[in-house]
N, C-alpha and C positions, 0 to 999 in steps of 0.2 A: 372360605375355602383359597389355597394358594392355586395359582394360573401357572402354569408354563406359557411361554410367547409363541411355541410351534405348536400348530393348529392346523385342522384341515376340515374342512366341514363342506358337503354338497347337495343340493336340495335339486328337484328335477318335476317339473308341473308339468303335467302334461291332461289336453282337453281334446274334446274336437275338435276346439277353436284352436287351440296355438297349444306350445311347447316352450317350455322356458326355462333355462337352465341358469343355477349361480353354483360359483365354485369360487371356494377362500381355502385359502394356504398361505401359512405365515412362517417368518422366522424372528430371532431378536432383533431388536432395536431401541437403540435411545427412547425416544418417541415413539409416536402413532403416524407410520407414516401410511398410506393406505392410496393403491395404485388400482385403478378403477378400468376393464377395458370392459367397452357395452356398444350393441349398435347405436347408430346416430340419433334411430329412435326415441332412443331412451336420452341423450344429451341434458333434456332438460329436466332429468328429474337427480340428477349430480348432486346436486348441493342437498335433495332430501335424502340419497344412496347417503352419504357420507355422515349427516346427523344422525340415521335411522344406525349406523355402524358403530358409531361413537358412545353408544348408547350400550354397545356388550363388548368392544373395546378397548380400553386404557392405554397398553403399548405395543408395539413390535411393528415389525414392515411387513404389511399383510396385502397380499394379488389377490385381487377380484374381478374373476372371469363371468359374462355374463353372455348367454343368445339368445336368442328368440328367433321363434318358429311358428308363421300364422297360416294358419289351415282352411282360412275363411277366402273366399271366392273374393277379389279384390272391388270394393265399393267406389262405385264411379255418380257421379254422378252429372245433369245436361245444366250448363247455364247460358245465362241469356243479358247480354250486354246491350242492355235498352239506349242507354244513352251512344254505343258506336252505330247501331243502326239504323239513327235518326242520323246522323251524317252521315251515314250512306242515299238516306233516302233525299237529303237536305241536298248534296252533292248532285243525284241521278237529275234532283229538278233544275237546279239550276244550269246542268248538262242541255238538258231538255229543251230549255228556253235559250240558252246559249246558242246553240247549233239547229234548231230548228228539227228536232226529230224527235218522234215518241219516243213517251217514258213507258215503257212497258214493265217494271217493275213488279216485282208478284212475291208477295209472301215468303214461295217457297227460296225463290232468287235472291231476295234477300239474308233469308236462313242461310244459305250459300257464301256469303260473305264472309271473308277472313275475320274470324274473332268474334263473330257475334253469335254462335253458337258454340262452346267449348264443352269436352269433356275433364273433369277433375273428380280427385280422389278426395271423397267423402272427409274432413276432418275428425280424427280417433278424439274418442273420450277422454281426454287426459286422467280425470279422475277413476274411470274404469283399469284404466290400464297404470296406474298407480298402485292400484290394489293389486292388480293381478303382480305386478314386480316385486313393489314391497311385501306380499306375504313371500315367496323365493325367498328374498334375501333373508327375511326375520327366521325363517325354518333353515336356511343353508348356516347362520350363525350361530341358530340356538346348540347346529349340529357342532360346528366350528367351536365354540365356549366346554360345549361338553369332552371335548377331546384334548383339551386343555386344561380342563379339571382333572382330568385324569394320569394325566402326564406331571400335574402338580402335585399333586396328591405323591406321587411315586418321588419327585424330589423332594418335599418334605421330609418324607420319608428318609430316605437319605440323607439328609441334612441334618436331620435330629440325630440321627448315627455319627453322623461325623462331631455334632457337639460334646455327643454323651463321650467321644471317646477325648474328647480338646479337654473336660472338664476332670478326665484322670489323667491327664497331661499335666494342667494346670496343678491336680491334687502332688502328684509327686514331686513338682516342684516346691509348692511348701512344704512339704513335707521334711525334702534336702535344703532347702537355703538355711537352716538354725546351723543343720551339723559342718557346715563349711568354714564357718569361721573358729569354731571349736576346734577343726582340724587345721585352722589357719596359723594358732595360739600354738598348740602343740609342738608343730614344725616350727615354727617360731625359734617357741623356747630350746629347742633340741640341736636345733643349729647355734642357738649363740651359747650352751653349753660346751659342743663344737668345738667353736670360736676361742672362747674365753677359758675352758677348762675349769680350774678349780676357782678361777677367779670369780668376785660376786657377780650375780644379775642385774642388770635396774629393772625392776619389778615395771616400774613405773613411763618408761621408755617401750615394754614392751605391750605396756596396756593400751601404752598412743597408737602403737602401730597397728592393735588388733583394731582397735575403734576406726582408724581411717578404714582399714580394709571393709572393716563391717558394713561403715556407710558407701562404699563406691559399690561393695557389692550385694548390701540390701535391692530386693526386689519387690517388699511389701505391697507398695503401692502399684506396680504394675500388674501384679496377680490378684488384688482387688478387684481393679480394672477390668484385669482380660474378666475374670468371672463373672461381673455382672454384666459385660458385651456378651458374655454366651449366654448367660438367661437371657436379657434381655432380646437376642434373637431367636431363641426359643418358643416364647411367649408371641411374635412377632409373626413367625410362624402357624402356629396354632392359633390364632385368632384369625389370619385369612388376608384376607383383601388383596389390592392394590400395593405390595409393599415388597416390593422389587425395590426401590431407592434407597430403602430406609434398610434394606436390608446388604446392600451394597455399603454405605456408609459406615455399617458396625463393622463387614468386614477390613476395611482401612484402619479402623482404630484399635481393631483386633490383633493386626497384622504392626501396627504402631508399637505396641504393647511389647510384641514376641521379639521384635526385634530389639527394644530398650533391653530386652530381657537373657537374650541371645550376649547385647555387648558388656552389658555387667559379667555375666557368667565366669565363674572363675574355678569352675568345676565340668569335669566333663562328663557326668553325669545329666546338670541341668543344662548344660548344651544341648546335648544329643535330646533332651526335651523340648529345647527349644528348637531347634529343628524342627523336628517331629512335629512340634505349632505348627510352624509358619509354613508346611508340608500342607497340613489339613486345611489351613485357613485359605492357602492357595486354591486348592479343590473346592474350599467353599466358594469362594470370590466365582470361580469356573462356573460351579451353579447355580448360581447367584443373576448372572448375568441373563439368566434363562428366565429367569420368572417375573410376571409379567409384573 
């Protein structure tokens, strides 16, 4: 299926323990550009987040916003620094001997010494935290892809309609092209007769001029290539997938052929059709810029 590069997806996961929100939005971009804004506690998972998103997205400038609220009480634990406590005890004994004073150190007094006992936050379970985060990201990414797919199908229908119109324009050029030479020959013969009056006309000279004109005005090759590009683009649109870059290349090739037809045109009708072709191709190129 065809996907647009603009999209939006959001997921909010709320439980008694936490609330996590993930919001994604994107615009067209030549490559994949991920901008992730999330709490510092999730910085460790940035590489995993990027890897997960790349399984869903190929192109586009994507902004991801992640917020997290923890409803659980702060988890603290008591830490005992035995080495530091031993240092305190040793120095107290040294001071008792050095100054001949009583060493009245007790366990309670020792525990009140700086850094012997400290309150620290319990380390988070990284596996559990990643599970919560990845589930929310995947849900948001699926909704994001769904929105891209819906818009992509609309783009596909519009582009196929434009290609159908281009086929009709190319058909008009193909039908009109042979008549140009015959009309040119008739005009040339009439002009020569007008200039020469009753004098004999050099038929070989006229044939030579008509042949030169026909060679310059011939657009058969351009028509064949243009029809091929139109058919190829339609097939790519129907096959789906990440075809944005390929479609952009085909549009460039179609524009080149239309330019050549316009430059060779010695006929108002063909010029009009060639200009209409260029207009449709430009519309197609604008639409393609938004396809993944």
